[in-house]
A tleap script that builds the chain and sets N, CA, C and O, in Angstrom:
source leaprc.protein.ff14SB
mol = sequence {
  NMET THR LEU ASP GLU TYR ASN ALA PHE CYS
  ALA SER LEU PRO HIE THR SER HIE VAL VAL
  GLN TRP GLY GLY ALA HIE VAL TRP LYS VAL
  ALA GLY LYS VAL PHE ALA ILE ALA GLY TRP
  SER SER GLY ALA GLU LEU ALA VAL THR PHE
  LYS CYS SER GLU MET ALA PHE ASP VAL LEU
  LYS GLU GLN PRO GLY LEU ARG PRO ALA PRO
  TYR LEU ALA SER ARG GLY MET THR TRP ILE
  GLN ARG VAL SER ALA ASP ALA MET ASP ASP
  ALA ALA LEU CYS ASP TYR LEU ARG GLU SER
  HIE ARG LEU VAL ALA ALA LYS LEU SER LYS
  LYS ALA ARG ALA ALA LEU GLY CILE
}
set mol.1.N position { -9.547 7.852 6.240 }
set mol.1.CA position { -9.570 6.478 6.605 }
set mol.1.C position { -7.792 6.489 8.073 }
set mol.1.O position { -6.581 6.708 8.100 }
set mol.2.N position { -9.493 5.888 9.382 }
set mol.2.CA position { -8.631 5.751 10.047 }
set mol.2.C position { -8.216 3.827 10.196 }
set mol.2.O position { -8.853 2.917 9.664 }
set mol.3.N position { -6.781 3.676 11.220 }
set mol.3.CA position { -6.033 2.608 10.995 }
set mol.3.C position { -6.438 1.671 11.396 }
set mol.3.O position { -5.781 0.671 11.686 }
set mol.4.N position { -8.579 1.941 11.569 }
set mol.4.CA position { -8.749 0.162 12.169 }
set mol.4.C position { -9.477 0.526 10.745 }
set mol.4.O position { -8.609 0.272 9.910 }
set mol.5.N position { -10.315 0.863 10.251 }
set mol.5.CA position { -10.073 0.955 9.210 }
set mol.5.C position { -9.529 0.322 7.808 }
set mol.5.O position { -9.839 -0.612 7.068 }
set mol.6.N position { -8.140 1.777 7.878 }
set mol.6.CA position { -6.555 0.673 7.136 }
set mol.6.C position { -7.088 -0.871 7.306 }
set mol.6.O position { -7.613 -1.536 6.413 }
set mol.7.N position { -6.809 -1.332 8.790 }
set mol.7.CA position { -6.277 -2.970 8.843 }
set mol.7.C position { -7.589 -3.810 8.775 }
set mol.7.O position { -7.613 -5.028 8.956 }
set mol.8.N position { -8.554 -3.128 8.529 }
set mol.8.CA position { -10.401 -3.860 8.956 }
set mol.8.C position { -10.433 -3.811 6.651 }
set mol.8.O position { -11.436 -4.344 6.174 }
set mol.9.N position { -9.602 -3.335 5.815 }
set mol.9.CA position { -9.681 -3.646 4.780 }
set mol.9.C position { -9.335 -4.019 3.981 }
set mol.9.O position { -9.739 -4.558 2.951 }
set mol.10.N position { -7.431 -3.398 4.969 }
set mol.10.CA position { -5.968 -4.362 3.861 }
set mol.10.C position { -6.604 -6.660 4.515 }
set mol.10.O position { -6.473 -7.695 3.861 }
set mol.11.N position { -7.347 -6.402 6.290 }
set mol.11.CA position { -7.508 -7.967 6.406 }
set mol.11.C position { -8.446 -8.537 5.544 }
set mol.11.O position { -8.576 -9.755 5.672 }
set mol.12.N position { -9.538 -7.666 4.205 }
set mol.12.CA position { -10.489 -8.744 3.928 }
set mol.12.C position { -10.283 -8.670 2.655 }
set mol.12.O position { -11.286 -8.741 1.945 }
set mol.13.N position { -8.454 -8.448 1.754 }
set mol.13.CA position { -7.709 -8.726 0.396 }
set mol.13.C position { -7.548 -10.138 1.366 }
set mol.13.O position { -7.746 -10.220 2.578 }
set mol.14.N position { -6.987 -11.554 0.119 }
set mol.14.CA position { -6.899 -12.540 0.435 }
set mol.14.C position { -5.411 -13.445 0.776 }
set mol.14.O position { -5.130 -13.793 -0.371 }
set mol.15.N position { -4.670 -13.832 1.372 }
set mol.15.CA position { -4.078 -14.502 2.244 }
set mol.15.C position { -2.924 -13.379 2.932 }
set mol.15.O position { -1.693 -13.416 2.928 }
set mol.16.N position { -3.770 -12.503 3.442 }
set mol.16.CA position { -2.726 -11.242 4.353 }
set mol.16.C position { -2.085 -11.690 5.654 }
set mol.16.O position { -2.312 -12.638 6.405 }
set mol.17.N position { -1.108 -10.578 5.672 }
set mol.17.CA position { -0.186 -10.879 6.775 }
set mol.17.C position { -0.274 -9.503 7.311 }
set mol.17.O position { -0.256 -8.672 6.403 }
set mol.18.N position { -0.371 -8.950 8.615 }
set mol.18.CA position { 0.010 -8.273 9.089 }
set mol.18.C position { 0.650 -7.915 10.066 }
set mol.18.O position { -0.157 -7.817 10.990 }
set mol.19.N position { 1.875 -7.601 10.481 }
set mol.19.CA position { 2.647 -7.223 11.072 }
set mol.19.C position { 3.371 -5.583 11.794 }
set mol.19.O position { 4.084 -4.996 10.980 }
set mol.20.N position { 3.236 -4.940 13.068 }
set mol.20.CA position { 3.509 -3.795 13.061 }
set mol.20.C position { 5.167 -4.285 13.100 }
set mol.20.O position { 5.694 -5.273 13.611 }
set mol.21.N position { 5.873 -2.853 12.133 }
set mol.21.CA position { 7.541 -3.074 12.616 }
set mol.21.C position { 7.344 -1.572 11.391 }
set mol.21.O position { 6.510 -0.955 10.727 }
set mol.22.N position { 9.434 -1.659 11.904 }
set mol.22.CA position { 9.622 -0.187 11.360 }
set mol.22.C position { 9.647 1.195 11.846 }
set mol.22.O position { 9.651 2.261 11.229 }
set mol.23.N position { 9.670 0.819 13.593 }
set mol.23.CA position { 8.813 2.252 14.195 }
set mol.23.C position { 7.249 2.207 14.050 }
set mol.23.O position { 6.724 2.964 13.234 }
set mol.24.N position { 6.562 1.442 14.725 }
set mol.24.CA position { 4.822 1.130 14.750 }
set mol.24.C position { 4.896 1.798 13.764 }
set mol.24.O position { 4.792 3.023 13.833 }
set mol.25.N position { 5.164 0.926 12.200 }
set mol.25.CA position { 3.857 0.815 11.185 }
set mol.25.C position { 3.084 -0.651 11.060 }
set mol.25.O position { 3.133 -1.872 11.214 }
set mol.26.N position { 2.152 0.790 10.553 }
set mol.26.CA position { 1.466 -1.400 10.601 }
set mol.26.C position { 1.378 -1.458 9.145 }
set mol.26.O position { 1.459 -0.452 8.439 }
set mol.27.N position { 1.222 -2.570 8.727 }
set mol.27.CA position { 2.433 -3.440 7.192 }
set mol.27.C position { 1.736 -4.641 6.871 }
set mol.27.O position { 1.465 -5.474 7.736 }
set mol.28.N position { 1.404 -4.782 5.562 }
set mol.28.CA position { 0.502 -5.696 5.663 }
set mol.28.C position { 1.248 -6.414 4.221 }
set mol.28.O position { 1.875 -5.672 3.464 }
set mol.29.N position { 1.170 -7.341 4.034 }
set mol.29.CA position { 1.797 -8.734 3.225 }
set mol.29.C position { 1.071 -9.649 2.921 }
set mol.29.O position { 0.255 -10.053 3.750 }
set mol.30.N position { 1.157 -10.209 1.704 }
set mol.30.CA position { 0.752 -10.927 0.662 }
set mol.30.C position { 1.564 -12.068 0.763 }
set mol.30.O position { 2.694 -11.946 0.290 }
set mol.31.N position { 1.219 -13.316 1.343 }
set mol.31.CA position { 2.898 -14.044 1.244 }
set mol.31.C position { 4.196 -13.793 1.146 }
set mol.31.O position { 5.044 -14.252 0.380 }
set mol.32.N position { 4.312 -12.407 2.671 }
set mol.32.CA position { 5.524 -12.615 3.056 }
set mol.32.C position { 5.753 -11.502 2.359 }
set mol.32.O position { 5.821 -10.616 3.210 }
set mol.33.N position { 5.913 -11.029 1.296 }
set mol.33.CA position { 5.577 -9.601 0.415 }
set mol.33.C position { 4.436 -8.303 0.767 }
set mol.33.O position { 3.218 -8.339 0.594 }
set mol.34.N position { 5.188 -7.273 1.262 }
set mol.34.CA position { 4.910 -6.225 1.417 }
set mol.34.C position { 4.302 -5.222 0.529 }
set mol.34.O position { 4.826 -4.585 -0.385 }
set mol.35.N position { 2.945 -5.203 1.030 }
set mol.35.CA position { 1.556 -4.607 -0.406 }
set mol.35.C position { 1.287 -2.862 0.821 }
set mol.35.O position { 1.379 -1.695 0.440 }
set mol.36.N position { 1.095 -3.162 1.668 }
set mol.36.CA position { 0.459 -1.634 2.099 }
set mol.36.C position { 1.681 -1.230 3.910 }
set mol.36.O position { 2.164 -1.957 4.777 }
set mol.37.N position { 1.679 0.352 3.638 }
set mol.37.CA position { 2.495 0.323 5.335 }
set mol.37.C position { 1.462 1.824 5.590 }
set mol.37.O position { 1.423 2.856 4.919 }
set mol.38.N position { 0.816 1.494 6.635 }
set mol.38.CA position { 0.457 2.848 7.742 }
set mol.38.C position { 1.192 3.822 8.443 }
set mol.38.O position { 1.971 2.961 8.851 }
set mol.39.N position { 1.746 5.109 9.069 }
set mol.39.CA position { 2.423 5.495 9.533 }
set mol.39.C position { 2.540 5.847 9.593 }
set mol.39.O position { 1.664 6.635 9.236 }
set mol.40.N position { 3.805 6.555 10.157 }
set mol.40.CA position { 4.875 7.542 10.079 }
set mol.40.C position { 4.013 8.622 9.593 }
set mol.40.O position { 4.349 9.082 8.502 }
set mol.41.N position { 2.914 9.165 10.186 }
set mol.41.CA position { 2.168 10.754 10.360 }
set mol.41.C position { 2.906 11.551 10.925 }
set mol.41.O position { 3.634 11.297 11.885 }
set mol.42.N position { 2.745 12.873 10.221 }
set mol.42.CA position { 3.363 13.635 10.452 }
set mol.42.C position { 2.223 15.025 10.991 }
set mol.42.O position { 2.240 16.092 11.606 }
set mol.43.N position { 1.464 14.260 10.381 }
set mol.43.CA position { -0.264 15.079 10.129 }
set mol.43.C position { -1.109 14.580 10.394 }
set mol.43.O position { -1.052 13.384 10.681 }
set mol.44.N position { -2.486 15.405 10.420 }
set mol.44.CA position { -3.719 14.791 11.488 }
set mol.44.C position { -4.533 13.062 10.953 }
set mol.44.O position { -5.101 12.240 11.671 }
set mol.45.N position { -4.268 13.025 9.434 }
set mol.45.CA position { -4.350 12.648 8.745 }
set mol.45.C position { -3.470 10.225 8.380 }
set mol.45.O position { -3.367 9.666 7.288 }
set mol.46.N position { -3.305 9.955 9.019 }
set mol.46.CA position { -3.231 8.131 7.997 }
set mol.46.C position { -2.296 8.388 7.297 }
set mol.46.O position { -2.592 9.240 6.459 }
set mol.47.N position { -0.289 7.711 7.191 }
set mol.47.CA position { -0.429 8.377 5.837 }
set mol.47.C position { -0.077 6.727 5.516 }
set mol.47.O position { 0.815 6.193 6.175 }
set mol.48.N position { -0.824 5.943 4.466 }
set mol.48.CA position { -0.541 4.799 3.845 }
set mol.48.C position { -0.073 5.146 2.543 }
set mol.48.O position { -0.503 5.922 1.689 }
set mol.49.N position { 1.193 4.166 2.612 }
set mol.49.CA position { 1.721 4.139 1.649 }
set mol.49.C position { 1.475 2.168 0.507 }
set mol.49.O position { 1.428 1.110 1.134 }
set mol.50.N position { 1.413 2.191 -0.402 }
set mol.50.CA position { 0.938 1.958 -1.553 }
set mol.50.C position { 2.067 0.947 -2.667 }
set mol.50.O position { 3.213 1.392 -2.604 }
set mol.51.N position { 1.965 0.011 -3.400 }
set mol.51.CA position { 2.463 0.088 -4.497 }
set mol.51.C position { 1.483 0.523 -5.762 }
set mol.51.O position { 0.264 0.366 -5.692 }
set mol.52.N position { 2.080 1.036 -6.822 }
set mol.52.CA position { 1.288 0.787 -8.048 }
set mol.52.C position { 1.841 0.929 -9.352 }
set mol.52.O position { 3.072 0.935 -9.362 }
set mol.53.N position { 1.330 1.035 -10.352 }
set mol.53.CA position { 2.213 0.549 -11.929 }
set mol.53.C position { 2.857 1.714 -11.775 }
set mol.53.O position { 2.821 2.421 -10.768 }
set mol.54.N position { 3.466 1.926 -12.797 }
set mol.54.CA position { 4.661 3.008 -13.555 }
set mol.54.C position { 3.723 4.171 -13.845 }
set mol.54.O position { 3.523 5.163 -13.145 }
set mol.55.N position { 3.102 3.795 -15.209 }
set mol.55.CA position { 1.593 4.769 -15.216 }
set mol.55.C position { 1.146 5.803 -14.380 }
set mol.55.O position { 1.229 7.030 -14.442 }
set mol.56.N position { 0.438 4.669 -13.236 }
set mol.56.CA position { 0.066 5.472 -12.272 }
set mol.56.C position { 0.768 6.408 -10.621 }
set mol.56.O position { 0.312 6.843 -9.564 }
set mol.57.N position { 2.065 6.307 -11.305 }
set mol.57.CA position { 3.084 6.276 -9.779 }
set mol.57.C position { 3.188 8.139 -10.680 }
set mol.57.O position { 3.368 9.210 -10.100 }
set mol.58.N position { 3.020 7.935 -12.006 }
set mol.58.CA position { 4.102 8.950 -12.761 }
set mol.58.C position { 2.145 10.334 -12.765 }
set mol.58.O position { 2.332 11.549 -12.708 }
set mol.59.N position { 0.920 9.879 -12.823 }
set mol.59.CA position { 0.388 10.651 -12.091 }
set mol.59.C position { 0.016 10.863 -10.921 }
set mol.59.O position { -0.513 11.970 -10.810 }
set mol.60.N position { 0.054 10.373 -10.141 }
set mol.60.CA position { -0.313 10.653 -9.260 }
set mol.60.C position { 1.069 11.075 -7.681 }
set mol.60.O position { 0.823 11.310 -6.498 }
set mol.61.N position { 2.187 11.018 -8.287 }
set mol.61.CA position { 3.493 11.541 -7.179 }
set mol.61.C position { 2.694 13.174 -7.586 }
set mol.61.O position { 2.457 13.680 -6.489 }
set mol.62.N position { 2.352 13.862 -8.385 }
set mol.62.CA position { 1.718 15.164 -8.839 }
set mol.62.C position { 1.159 15.305 -8.153 }
set mol.62.O position { 1.663 16.140 -7.402 }
set mol.63.N position { -0.327 14.777 -7.611 }
set mol.63.CA position { -1.282 15.327 -6.888 }
set mol.63.C position { -0.879 16.042 -5.866 }
set mol.63.O position { 0.322 16.279 -5.732 }
set mol.64.N position { -1.628 16.416 -5.147 }
set mol.64.CA position { -1.928 16.919 -3.689 }
set mol.64.C position { -2.504 15.747 -2.519 }
set mol.64.O position { -3.481 15.008 -2.401 }
set mol.65.N position { -1.399 16.039 -1.840 }
set mol.65.CA position { -1.994 15.083 -0.884 }
set mol.65.C position { -1.094 13.689 -1.015 }
set mol.65.O position { -1.104 12.838 -0.126 }
set mol.66.N position { -0.378 13.574 -2.140 }
set mol.66.CA position { 0.472 12.159 -2.455 }
set mol.66.C position { 2.049 12.314 -2.476 }
set mol.66.O position { 2.577 13.184 -1.783 }
set mol.67.N position { 2.604 11.685 -3.068 }
set mol.67.CA position { 4.080 11.844 -2.553 }
set mol.67.C position { 4.461 10.272 -3.129 }
set mol.67.O position { 3.932 9.167 -3.015 }
set mol.68.N position { 5.795 10.857 -3.877 }
set mol.68.CA position { 6.733 9.133 -3.710 }
set mol.68.C position { 7.430 8.921 -2.279 }
set mol.68.O position { 8.219 9.454 -1.499 }
set mol.69.N position { 6.476 7.595 -2.479 }
set mol.69.CA position { 6.959 7.242 -0.637 }
set mol.69.C position { 8.376 7.351 -0.389 }
set mol.69.O position { 9.326 6.745 -0.884 }
set mol.70.N position { 8.299 8.401 0.627 }
set mol.70.CA position { 10.155 7.981 1.090 }
set mol.70.C position { 10.688 6.691 1.341 }
set mol.70.O position { 9.968 5.800 1.792 }
set mol.71.N position { 11.959 6.506 1.074 }
set mol.71.CA position { 12.409 5.124 0.786 }
set mol.71.C position { 12.376 4.800 -0.331 }
set mol.71.O position { 13.181 5.017 -1.237 }
set mol.72.N position { 11.613 4.363 -0.323 }
set mol.72.CA position { 11.188 3.645 -1.645 }
set mol.72.C position { 11.156 3.639 -3.213 }
set mol.72.O position { 11.434 2.852 -4.118 }
set mol.73.N position { 10.573 5.190 -3.044 }
set mol.73.CA position { 10.336 5.368 -4.245 }
set mol.73.C position { 11.771 6.318 -4.641 }
set mol.73.O position { 12.082 6.804 -5.728 }
set mol.74.N position { 12.532 6.372 -3.244 }
set mol.74.CA position { 14.228 6.757 -3.688 }
set mol.74.C position { 14.963 5.556 -4.304 }
set mol.74.O position { 15.978 5.633 -4.996 }
set mol.75.N position { 14.568 4.881 -4.094 }
set mol.75.CA position { 15.157 3.457 -4.271 }
set mol.75.C position { 14.468 2.867 -6.162 }
set mol.75.O position { 14.764 1.900 -6.864 }
set mol.76.N position { 13.539 3.976 -6.350 }
set mol.76.CA position { 13.153 3.141 -8.211 }
set mol.76.C position { 12.369 2.414 -8.017 }
set mol.76.O position { 12.123 1.646 -8.947 }
set mol.77.N position { 11.759 2.298 -7.038 }
set mol.77.CA position { 10.027 1.611 -6.840 }
set mol.77.C position { 8.562 2.359 -6.888 }
set mol.77.O position { 8.500 3.397 -6.228 }
set mol.78.N position { 7.502 1.996 -7.518 }
set mol.78.CA position { 7.368 3.028 -7.672 }
set mol.78.C position { 5.785 2.942 -6.466 }
set mol.78.O position { 4.817 2.194 -6.604 }
set mol.79.N position { 5.920 3.536 -5.830 }
set mol.79.CA position { 5.153 3.286 -3.949 }
set mol.79.C position { 5.311 4.902 -4.183 }
set mol.79.O position { 6.284 5.587 -4.499 }
set mol.80.N position { 3.421 5.344 -3.787 }
set mol.80.CA position { 3.490 6.448 -3.374 }
set mol.80.C position { 2.721 6.429 -2.026 }
set mol.80.O position { 2.555 5.393 -1.382 }
set mol.81.N position { 2.371 7.364 -1.735 }
set mol.81.CA position { 2.215 7.554 -0.101 }
set mol.81.C position { 0.948 9.199 0.026 }
set mol.81.O position { 1.168 10.405 -0.093 }
set mol.82.N position { -0.526 8.267 0.357 }
set mol.82.CA position { -1.407 9.291 0.450 }
set mol.82.C position { -0.453 9.649 1.834 }
set mol.82.O position { -0.001 8.817 2.620 }
set mol.83.N position { -0.237 11.550 1.909 }
set mol.83.CA position { -0.401 11.806 3.213 }
set mol.83.C position { -1.905 12.759 3.193 }
set mol.83.O position { -2.106 12.962 4.391 }
set mol.84.N position { -2.459 13.085 2.811 }
set mol.84.CA position { -3.990 13.559 3.093 }
set mol.84.C position { -4.971 13.441 1.874 }
set mol.84.O position { -4.525 13.695 0.755 }
set mol.85.N position { -6.712 12.948 2.076 }
set mol.85.CA position { -7.174 12.836 1.232 }
set mol.85.C position { -7.811 14.425 0.345 }
set mol.85.O position { -8.988 14.633 0.049 }
set mol.86.N position { -6.694 15.307 0.095 }
set mol.86.CA position { -6.671 16.104 -0.549 }
set mol.86.C position { -7.360 15.616 -2.484 }
set mol.86.O position { -8.336 15.932 -3.165 }
set mol.87.N position { -6.145 14.724 -2.656 }
set mol.87.CA position { -6.392 13.936 -4.723 }
set mol.87.C position { -7.293 12.589 -3.991 }
set mol.87.O position { -8.076 12.194 -4.854 }
set mol.88.N position { -7.417 11.925 -2.963 }
set mol.88.CA position { -7.993 11.034 -3.325 }
set mol.88.C position { -8.337 11.043 -1.871 }
set mol.88.O position { -7.769 11.517 -0.887 }
set mol.89.N position { -10.383 9.803 -2.190 }
set mol.89.CA position { -10.575 10.426 -1.393 }
set mol.89.C position { -10.563 8.296 -0.752 }
set mol.89.O position { -10.130 7.484 -1.570 }
set mol.90.N position { -11.019 7.822 0.524 }
set mol.90.CA position { -10.361 6.702 0.492 }
set mol.90.C position { -11.071 5.409 -0.304 }
set mol.90.O position { -10.543 4.301 -0.204 }
set mol.91.N position { -12.629 5.644 -1.320 }
set mol.91.CA position { -13.358 4.604 -1.503 }
set mol.91.C position { -11.529 4.435 -3.240 }
set mol.91.O position { -11.214 3.428 -3.875 }
set mol.92.N position { -11.060 5.518 -3.300 }
set mol.92.CA position { -10.587 5.562 -4.535 }
set mol.92.C position { -8.661 5.102 -3.556 }
set mol.92.O position { -7.885 4.922 -4.494 }
set mol.93.N position { -8.191 4.988 -2.741 }
set mol.93.CA position { -7.886 4.492 -1.976 }
set mol.93.C position { -7.250 3.310 -2.068 }
set mol.93.O position { -6.273 2.780 -2.598 }
set mol.94.N position { -8.772 2.941 -0.884 }
set mol.94.CA position { -9.367 0.994 -0.997 }
set mol.94.C position { -8.839 0.410 -2.329 }
set mol.94.O position { -7.969 -0.459 -2.287 }
set mol.95.N position { -9.515 1.018 -3.953 }
set mol.95.CA position { -8.873 0.369 -4.788 }
set mol.95.C position { -7.650 0.444 -5.292 }
set mol.95.O position { -7.316 -0.153 -6.315 }
set mol.96.N position { -6.884 1.192 -4.606 }
set mol.96.CA position { -5.043 1.115 -4.796 }
set mol.96.C position { -4.644 0.270 -4.071 }
set mol.96.O position { -3.783 -0.509 -4.480 }
set mol.97.N position { -5.339 0.142 -2.318 }
set mol.97.CA position { -4.368 -0.858 -1.756 }
set mol.97.C position { -5.103 -2.335 -2.593 }
set mol.97.O position { -4.464 -3.365 -2.809 }
set mol.98.N position { -6.048 -2.195 -2.837 }
set mol.98.CA position { -6.859 -3.848 -4.088 }
set mol.98.C position { -5.427 -3.817 -4.794 }
set mol.98.O position { -4.490 -4.579 -4.555 }
set mol.99.N position { -5.456 -2.993 -5.520 }
set mol.99.CA position { -4.496 -3.213 -6.869 }
set mol.99.C position { -3.349 -3.122 -6.339 }
set mol.99.O position { -2.537 -3.816 -6.949 }
set mol.100.N position { -2.888 -2.538 -5.413 }
set mol.100.CA position { -1.418 -2.925 -5.022 }
set mol.100.C position { -0.771 -4.664 -4.642 }
set mol.100.O position { 0.264 -5.247 -4.966 }
set mol.101.N position { -2.471 -5.223 -3.465 }
set mol.101.CA position { -2.075 -6.621 -3.340 }
set mol.101.C position { -2.239 -7.050 -4.388 }
set mol.101.O position { -1.484 -8.016 -4.502 }
set mol.102.N position { -3.050 -6.837 -5.648 }
set mol.102.CA position { -2.613 -7.531 -6.536 }
set mol.102.C position { -0.860 -7.261 -7.835 }
set mol.102.O position { -0.915 -8.340 -8.425 }
set mol.103.N position { -0.324 -6.945 -8.095 }
set mol.103.CA position { 0.571 -6.490 -8.223 }
set mol.103.C position { 1.558 -7.174 -7.648 }
set mol.103.O position { 2.304 -7.865 -8.341 }
set mol.104.N position { 1.774 -7.037 -5.679 }
set mol.104.CA position { 2.383 -7.814 -5.402 }
set mol.104.C position { 2.312 -9.260 -5.730 }
set mol.104.O position { 3.111 -9.681 -6.566 }
set mol.105.N position { 1.417 -10.122 -5.156 }
set mol.105.CA position { 1.085 -11.223 -5.682 }
set mol.105.C position { 1.090 -12.164 -7.512 }
set mol.105.O position { 0.928 -13.184 -8.181 }
set mol.106.N position { 1.353 -11.049 -7.439 }
set mol.106.CA position { 1.709 -11.110 -8.889 }
set mol.106.C position { 2.933 -11.496 -9.650 }
set mol.106.O position { 3.036 -11.958 -10.787 }
set mol.107.N position { 4.274 -11.055 -8.324 }
set mol.107.CA position { 5.131 -11.181 -8.955 }
set mol.107.C position { 6.015 -12.319 -8.384 }
set mol.107.O position { 7.074 -12.867 -8.690 }
set mol.108.N position { 4.626 -12.462 -6.933 }
set mol.108.CA position { 5.594 -14.655 -6.955 }
set mol.108.C position { 5.443 -15.534 -7.477 }
set mol.108.O position { 4.591 -16.123 -8.141 }
set mol.109.N position { 6.539 -15.633 -7.069 }
set mol.109.CA position { 6.932 -17.043 -7.872 }
set mol.109.C position { 5.749 -18.125 -8.304 }
set mol.109.O position { 4.856 -18.734 -7.716 }
set mol.110.N position { 6.048 -18.062 -9.125 }
set mol.110.CA position { 4.355 -19.765 -10.032 }
set mol.110.C position { 3.893 -20.750 -8.926 }
set mol.110.O position { 2.744 -21.141 -8.721 }
set mol.111.N position { 5.582 -21.226 -7.931 }
set mol.111.CA position { 4.411 -22.395 -6.961 }
set mol.111.C position { 4.321 -21.662 -5.871 }
set mol.111.O position { 4.477 -21.990 -4.695 }
set mol.112.N position { 3.969 -20.297 -6.507 }
set mol.112.CA position { 3.594 -19.501 -4.272 }
set mol.112.C position { 2.555 -19.327 -5.078 }
set mol.112.O position { 1.929 -20.359 -4.835 }
set mol.113.N position { 1.701 -18.540 -6.155 }
set mol.113.CA position { 1.019 -18.397 -6.771 }
set mol.113.C position { -0.243 -19.767 -6.179 }
set mol.113.O position { -1.236 -19.863 -5.457 }
set mol.114.N position { 0.664 -20.654 -7.095 }
set mol.114.CA position { -0.321 -21.610 -6.748 }
set mol.114.C position { -0.609 -22.755 -4.939 }
set mol.114.O position { -1.571 -23.332 -4.433 }
set mol.115.N position { 0.585 -22.583 -4.637 }
set mol.115.CA position { 0.032 -22.534 -3.307 }
set mol.115.C position { -0.682 -21.910 -2.837 }
set mol.115.O position { -0.844 -22.061 -1.626 }
set mol.116.N position { -1.401 -20.984 -3.494 }
set mol.116.CA position { -1.781 -19.725 -2.648 }
set mol.116.C position { -3.352 -19.871 -3.584 }
set mol.116.O position { -4.237 -19.024 -3.695 }
set mol.117.N position { -3.293 -21.053 -4.081 }
set mol.117.CA position { -4.457 -20.713 -5.335 }
set mol.117.C position { -4.734 -19.366 -6.545 }
set mol.117.O position { -5.678 -19.152 -7.306 }
set mol.118.N position { -3.903 -18.892 -6.386 }
set mol.118.CA position { -4.090 -17.127 -7.144 }
set mol.118.C position { -3.201 -17.197 -8.426 }
set mol.118.O position { -3.097 -16.213 -9.159 }
savepdb mol mol.pdb
quit
């Protein structure tokens, strides 16, 4: 997945906003809450970080090309970083980004969800 493809996909999700911060990372938010981060890649492929369920985290962290997200996972958060497509192709990544968006939106206050119509 290229950076342009990542940004286009995240932009297609409802109620999202984009900002470049934290040393050039492309950060996507829903109602001001982060659900996806791309950047900080030391390899040829784009590194993409996303929130996932505890069960998915336990499975994904053991797969090639995936790892607990630096900084976030070390603080007990269930965030995974895809550093290569070895175990997760772009279609699966999009599914996880969609789920990350859903998980983050579900944690918004009832008032915020109502204002967004979710």
